[in-house]
N, C-alpha and C positions, 0 to 999 in steps of 0.2 A: 551260617550257610545260606547262600542265595540260590534259588532255583527258578528256572523258566520252564513251564510245562506246556508242551505242544501235543495236542491230540492229532495224530497224523494217519492218513491212509497208508502211507509207507515212509520209511526212511532207509537210505543206504549210505554207507560210510566206509572209508578206507584210510588207513594210516600211511602217510607218505614220508615224513621226515622226523627223526628223533630230536628232542631237546636234551639238555644235560640231565633232566629229571625223568627221562622216559623209562617206563617199566617194560619188561619183556612182554610181547604180545602172546597171549594164551588163546587156546581154541575158543571160538565164539566171540572174539573181540572185534571181528570185522564182519561185514556182510550187509544183509538187508532184513528189515523187520516190517511186517504189515499189521494194520489195525493196532497201532502201538501208541502208548503214551510216552513221549520222549521227555526225559527230565534233564535239561541242561543244568549242570551243577557246578558252583564255585564253592570249594571248601575254604573257609576263612581261618585266620589265626585265632586261636582260642577254642575252635571247634573240637580239636582232638582232646583237649583237657576235660571236656564234658561229653566225651564220645557216647557213652551209654544213653544219657538223657537225650542228647541231640539226635542220635540215630532213631531212638524210639519215637520222638516227636516227628521227625522227618518222614519216617515210614507211615505213621498214622496220617499225616497230611497228604502224602502222595497216594496212599491207599484210598483215601476218601475221594480224591479227584478221579482216580482209576475207576472206582465204582460209579461215580456220578456220570462220567462220559461213556461208561460201558466199553472201555478198551479191553483188548484181549491179552496184552502183554506190556511190559515196561522196559524201556532202555534208559540206563543211567549213562549220561554222556558228559564227561568232564569238560567244563567250559570256563576257562579262567577269566573271560572278559566280562563277567557279571560283577566283579568286585576288584578293588585295588588293594585289599588287605588280605592277601592269600596266605594259606597255611604252607608250611614246609612240605616238600614233595612226599616224603615218607609218611608224614602225618595225614596228608590228603588221601593217599592211597589206602591207608588203614581205615579212614572214615568211609570212603567209597566202597571198600570191600564189606565193611560191617553193614552198611546200608543195603547193599545187594543181598547179603545173607538174611537180613531182617525181612526184606520184602519177599524173598524166596520162601521164608518160613510162614508167610501169609498165604501160601499155595497160589502164588502168582508167578507166571513165567517171566523171568527177568534176565537181562544181559547187561554187561557193562562195557562201554567202549574204552580203549586203552588210554592211560594217563600219560601225559608228557610228550605227546606226538602232535605234529601238525597234520591235520586230517582234512580230507575233502568229504563233503556230504551233500546229498540231495534229499529234500523232504517235501511232502505234499500235505500241507495242513488242511484239516477238514473245514474250517471256517465257520463253525457254529459258535454260539455265545460263550461256551466253556472251553473252546479249543485252544485258547491262549491265556495262560495265567502265570503270574509271577508271585513268589513268596519269599519271605525272609524267615529263617528258622533258627532259633537260638536254644541251646540246651541250658537249662537252669543250672547254675553253679551247684554242684553236688557238695553237700556239707561234709567236710572231713571230720569224722568222729574218731577220736583216739581210742585205741584198745583199752586204755586205762579207764575211760568213761564207760565203756561196755562192761569192763570188769567191775567197776564201782557199783553198777546197777545189779550185778549178780552177787556181789560180795555179801557175805553173811557176817554181820557185826554183833558182838556182844557189848552191851552198854552197862556202865557202872557209874556210880558216884564214888570218887575216891576222896576220903576225908583227910584232914591235916595230920592225922596219926598214921596214914598210909593204908587204912582199911578199905577194902572194896565192898560196895553194896550193889549187887546186880539189879538192873532195872528191867521193867517190862511195861508194855502199854495194855491196859485193860479198860474196855468201855471208854476209850478216848482219854484215859487218865494215865499219867506216869506213876507207876507203883514200884516199891522196893526200897524207898528211903523216906525219912521224915523231912519233908521240905518246908516245915512250918516257919523256919527262920530264914529260908532261902527261896522265896517265891520266884525270884528272877531266874535262879538256876533251874527251877522246875519248868518255867516257860522255855528256857533254852533247851533243856533235855527233850521236851516234847517236840520242839521245832526240828531238832536234829534227828530224833528217832522216827518221826512221822514223815520226814523229808518233804514237807509241804512248802515248797519254795515260792510258788506263785502268789502274788499279792492280789487280794480281792477288792482293794480300794487304794486310793492314792495315799502314800505316807504323808504325815503332817508337814515334814520338812519341805515338801515341794511347794506348798503355798507360801511358806516363809521365804524360801530362796527367791521366789519370783516376786513376791510383794516388796521385798527389801532390795530388789534389783541387784541380786548377787549372781544368780545363774538362771538359765532358762533352757527350755527345749529348743533344738535347732531343726525346724521343719525341712530345711534343705539338705539334711544329712540322713544317714542311717539312724533308726531308733537307737537310743542309748548313747548318743553323742550330744554334747551340750555347748552352748555359747556362754561365755563369762563376761558380764558387764564389769566396768572398772572396779567397783567395790569387791566383787567376787574374785576378780583376778588378783587384787591386792591380797586378799586372805589366802588364796592358793599360793601365791608367790612367797608370802611370808612363811607359810608352812613348809614349802619346798626348801627354802633357805635354812630354816631352823633344823629340820631333820638331817639335811645334808651336812651341815656344820657339825652336829653331834656325832655322826658316823665318821667324818674325817678326823675328829678329835680322838677317836678310839682306834685309829690306824687304818681306816678304810681308804684305799687308794682309788680315787675317782677316775673312771674311764668313760668313754662314749662309744657306742656300737650301733650298727644299722638297725632299722626297724623291720627290714624284710630279708628273708633268707631263702635259699634254694630248697624247694620242697623235696627234691630227689637227692640232696646231700645225704650220704649214708648215715652218718652219726646223727644229724639233725632229724632225719625221718624216724629213726628208731626212738629218739627221745620224744618226738611228737606223740608216739603211741604209748609212752609211759607217763604222760602228763594228763590229768583229768580236766581237759579244757577243749572247747571247740575253737577252730581256727578260721580266720579269714584267709582265703587263697585268691591269688591274682595271676592271670596269665599275662606275662610281659611279652615283648616281641621275641625274647630269647628263651624264656623258660617259665615254668610254673613256680611261683614263690608263695610263701605264707608270711603274714604279718606276725611279729613276735607277740607272745602273750606274757613274756617275762624277759629279763636281761640275761638269762642263763646261756642262751646260744652264743651271744657275742663274747661273754666273759669266758666261757669254756673254750672257744676257739682261740682267744688270746692265750689262755693257760696251756693249750696244746703246744704252742710255739715257744713258751717260756722255759728257761732253764732254771730250776729251783732245787735246793737241797733241804734237808731236814732243819738246817739252821734258819731258814726263812719262815718256817711254820710256827704257829698258824699264820697264814697269809690271807689278807682280806682285800677283795676287790668290791668296788661300789659303783653303781650307776643309778641316777634318777631317770627312769625311763619316761620320756615324754614323747611318744605314748606307748603303752602296751594295749593289745587288742584281744578280745575274746568274744565269740559269737554267742553271747548269752541268749537263752531262749526268750522269745518275745514276752510271754506271760510272766517271766521272772523279772523283767526290767521294771525298775521302780525308782524313779528319780536318781539321786546320787548313791543309792544303796547298792544297786546292781546295774552296771552299765557296760558298754562295749568298748569304749576307749578310755583309758585311765592312766594316771601318773603314778608309777610304782617305784618307791625307793627300794632298790634290790641289791642286797649285799651277800656275797658268797665268801665263806671262810674255808680254806683248804687246810686239813688237819692230818697229822701223821698217822694217828691211830684212834681207836675208840675212846681211850682215856683222855686224849687231848680234845677230842670232839665233845666229850661230856663237860670238860672244864670250860670250853669255849661256849657251849650251850648255856651254862649257868651265867657266865659273864654277860652274854648278849641278852639274857633274860632281864638283867639289871639295866642294860642299855635301853631296852623297851620301856621299862618302868620310868626311867628318867625322861625319855622323850614324851611318852603319852601323859605323864604327870605334868610335864612342862607345858604341854599343849592345853591342858585344862581339864583332864579327867582325874577323878578320885580313884586311886588304885588300892584295893580291888573292888571298891563299892560299885563303881559304874560299869564294870565289865565282868564277864564270866570266862573262866579258863577251860579250854578243851584240850585234851591230850588224845592222840591217836597212835596206836602202837601195835606191832605184831606180837603175838603170844611169845615167840622165842626171845625177842628183845626184852620184853617185860620180865621174863623169868631170869634172864641173865643180867640185865642192867636196870632192874626195877628201882634201885636206890636213887637214880637220877630223876626218875619220874616222881617219886615220893618227895625228893628234895625240892623240886619245883613247886609242888603243891604246898609244902611247908612254907616256902618263901612267899607263895601267893597269899596265904593267910586265911583261906576259907575253902570249903569243899569245891571240887571241880568235876567236870564230866569226862569220863574216859571211854573211848571206843577201842575195842580190841579185835584184831583179825587173827584167825587161825593161820593164814598164810599171807604172804606179801603180794599185793597187787600192783604197787607203784614202785618208783625208784627209791623210796625212803622206807626206813624201818620205824621211824618215830617222828612225830611232829607235834608242836603245840600251837595254839592260837589263843588270842585274847579277843573275845566276842562282845559286841554291843547288842543288847536286846532293845528294840525300838518300841514306839507307841502302839504298833500293830502286832506286837509280840513276835516279830520277825528278827532273826539274828544275823549278824554280819561280822565276819572276822576282820579285825584290824591287823595287828601284827601277827607274824608267824615265824617259826624256825623249824627246819627239817634236817634230819641226818640222812644224806644221800649215799647209798652204797653201790650205785651202778655207774654213774656218769663219768667218773674219772677214767675207768677202763674204756667206756664207750667212746670217749673223745681222745683217748691216748694221752691223758694228763698224768705225768709221773714226776716224782722227786727222787733225788739221790739220797739214800739213807746213810746212816753211820757206817753200814757195812760196805758202802761203795756201790751198792746195787740199786736198780730202779724199782720204785714201789708206787702203787696207786694210792693217792690220798683219799680220805673221806671228805665229803663236801657238805658244808652246812648252807642251807638256803634261808636267808633271813630278810624279811621286810620289817624293820624295827617299828614302823608306825602303821603299816598297811597303806593302801592306795590313798593318796592325798584327797581325792574326791570323797572317798568313804569317810575320812576323818571329818570333813566338813558336814557330811550327812549326819554323823553321830553327834557332833556338837550341836547342830540345829535340833535334832530329835531330843537330845538331852535337855535343851533349854525349853522346848515345847512341853515336855513332861513336867518340868519345874513350874512352868507357867500354869499348867493345869492344877497344880497344887496351891495356886494363889501367890506364887513368888514371881519376881521380875526376871525375865530372860535377859541374858547379856553375853557378849563376847568377852573373853579375856582381854584386858586392856591392850596388850601388845598386838592383838588381832583386830581390834575394833577399827573399822574404816574411819570413823570420826571419834577421836579420843576426847576432844573438848569442842563444844559448840557454844558460840556467843549469840545471845538473842538481845539485840538492842531494843530498848522500849520505844524508840522513835528513830526517824531517819537521821537526826542530828548526831546520834551516837555511833553510826555505822563506821565512820572513819576511824574513831578511837578503837573500836572492836577489831577492825582490820589490823591496826598497828600492833595491838596486844597479841592477836592470834599469830602473827608472823614472828613475834619475838619468843614465843613459848618453846619452839624447838620440838613440837610434836604435831600430830595431825589435828589441827584446829581449823574450824570454819566459822562462817558468820551467816546467820539466817536473816537476810535483809529483805525478805519478801514482804509484800503489803498485806500481811495477815495479823490477826490479834496475837498478843503475847501468849495467851493460853493455847491458841491453835498451834503456834510454833513449838511450844513446849510439848504438846501431845504428839506432834510429828517427830520430834527428836526422840521421845520415848518409844515410838513405834519403830524407829530406826535402830534402837538399842545404843544410842549415843552414850558414851561412858560418863561424861561430866557435862552438865549444862550450867552456863553462866548467864543469868539475865543481867543486862548492863544498862544503867541509867544514871541520873543525876547523883544519886546516893553513892554509887560505886565510883563515879568520877571524882567526887569530892573526897571520899575516904581513901581512895587508892587501893581498896580491897574488893575482892570478888566474892559474892555470895554464890556458893556452888551447891548444885544438886548432884550427889553422887548416885551412880546406878544402883547401888545396894540400898538406896532409900535414905541414906544419911545426908545431912546438910552440914556444910562447914564454911569457914571464911578463910581466904588466903589472899596474899598479894599475888600479882602476876608472876613475880620471881619464884615465890614459894610453890605456886601451881606448876610452873615449868619443871622445877626441881623434883616435885612429887611424882609427876608423870615419868620423868627420866629415870628416877630410882626404881619405879615399879616395872619398867620395861627393860631395865639393864640386863644384859646377857642375851637378849632376844634381837633378831634382825629388825631393822627399821626401814620403812619406805615412806616417802612423803605422801601427802594427800593425793589421791588418784583423780580427783575432780576439781573444778574451779572452786576457789575459796568462798565465793559468794553463791548462796543457793539460788539466787535469781538468775545466775548465769548457767545453771546446769540443765542439760536436756533431760527429758523424761523418756527412759528407755522402754518402759511398759506403760502404755496409756490406760 
């Protein structure tokens, strides 16, 4: 909103000719006012979306000027000529009416001139220093908080450890400690239980992975964006890309049909708006020239709208749709943002499975549990040692279908945390997550799966049953790995904790930006190192910098290079390479044997070529 404020001895005005947006003239909309603060007003696009905040701020600003100049009354005068980005007529009238009512509520005499008319006016400005002022007033974007988030805060949970025999051990917090189970063999589970029960999400210091991701030139903060958005340097983009390809391939192999859907949706779409309030997440909202939209926080919206139009029968079920969302968005609270652990824009592998009934849904849940095991194990996590299982369930579901919950824990192979609600607050009756507990004892869910009992009906998704009638399917929501960014966070934190125990940090060979590095002992061997590196068929580079051999070895170690080959006269003469493996072992191989070794180790994984120049002397420094 733009306003021009004139303190006048008097102003008189009359409506002469209608425009197509003209409102009906009501009593008091024409005439003369004396000792008046005239507020020439242009309502702009986007103002209506933030009406409450905007009107409150505008009334405060106008009221302050009214008091400063000691005016006796206020005239709100619609004046389109202050802006070229005008609101729609009905929206502008609503803002002007609300502003008039707000000012009247401040015990100030106020009138409003008619909107949408060509008018004549005469005004006598007082001419003192404050008699002519202009202001631009913006309403802060009101955070859209879903009803599910509100319900989650009010929800009363009962917490248990469920052991592999299916026994429940109720937990409580006493004097800051989790009690109710013997955690002596499961200290990580104890940390996880405390994190979940205390709901202490905010980080009081920077997680260790942040220093690692920046030092190794993988990922960095982007100061030119909203907090929680990141820039990826070539090595980081390589790792992210490989993870995206790997997860997507595994899902497609199990029948996931890959689709692509928009990142923004109509905020007022009836089905979408109802779902917004059933999902515990904060949304980004945007006012476009035509409507208010929100940025998706998952692929549910697009996939459900696809399924609304699809014709399916019981023979097609279970039916799996998949999308790698680049990106999904959530307005995480600023104090909870912590590197790649919790961020606002993320890449989510999102798979939905449509099932005929609860028995099919339970079978699908178990199958997809094993898919998650395959994916996260393949990425580099030891299952279940590196992660903690959480199960969240309504009391009714547990009493009727507790066998599937107990079966998941049995397959998991160690005790898990179970949260039980007396009533259902969300769209699901059951979900599980595999959680990583980091060096700061904060937990983050990687993969998840949920049994959704609401959204098929909400979106009008039906299938034809064996009886020839339409039925609503149950929907499973699975991310088999969790957000790709969070996977990188967990890998880095895992290696940091390993380093703290005196072991070497490393990337799995298939993810390592540099799989083999050649360090020529002098300039005369650089050419031969280049030739061998190009022949290996893997990500090999050559450190040709004018540094000592020991310095270049240390730098390779700090980059977590998988295999280091120092090359000199001895290696040239023998035709064999003396290799330092990342696990601390040393070995000797010919170049052909080394190439075959790496290819065998990374077989079955996606491969991308070296993301930087082969020679280190040609590489830019992204972080000085």
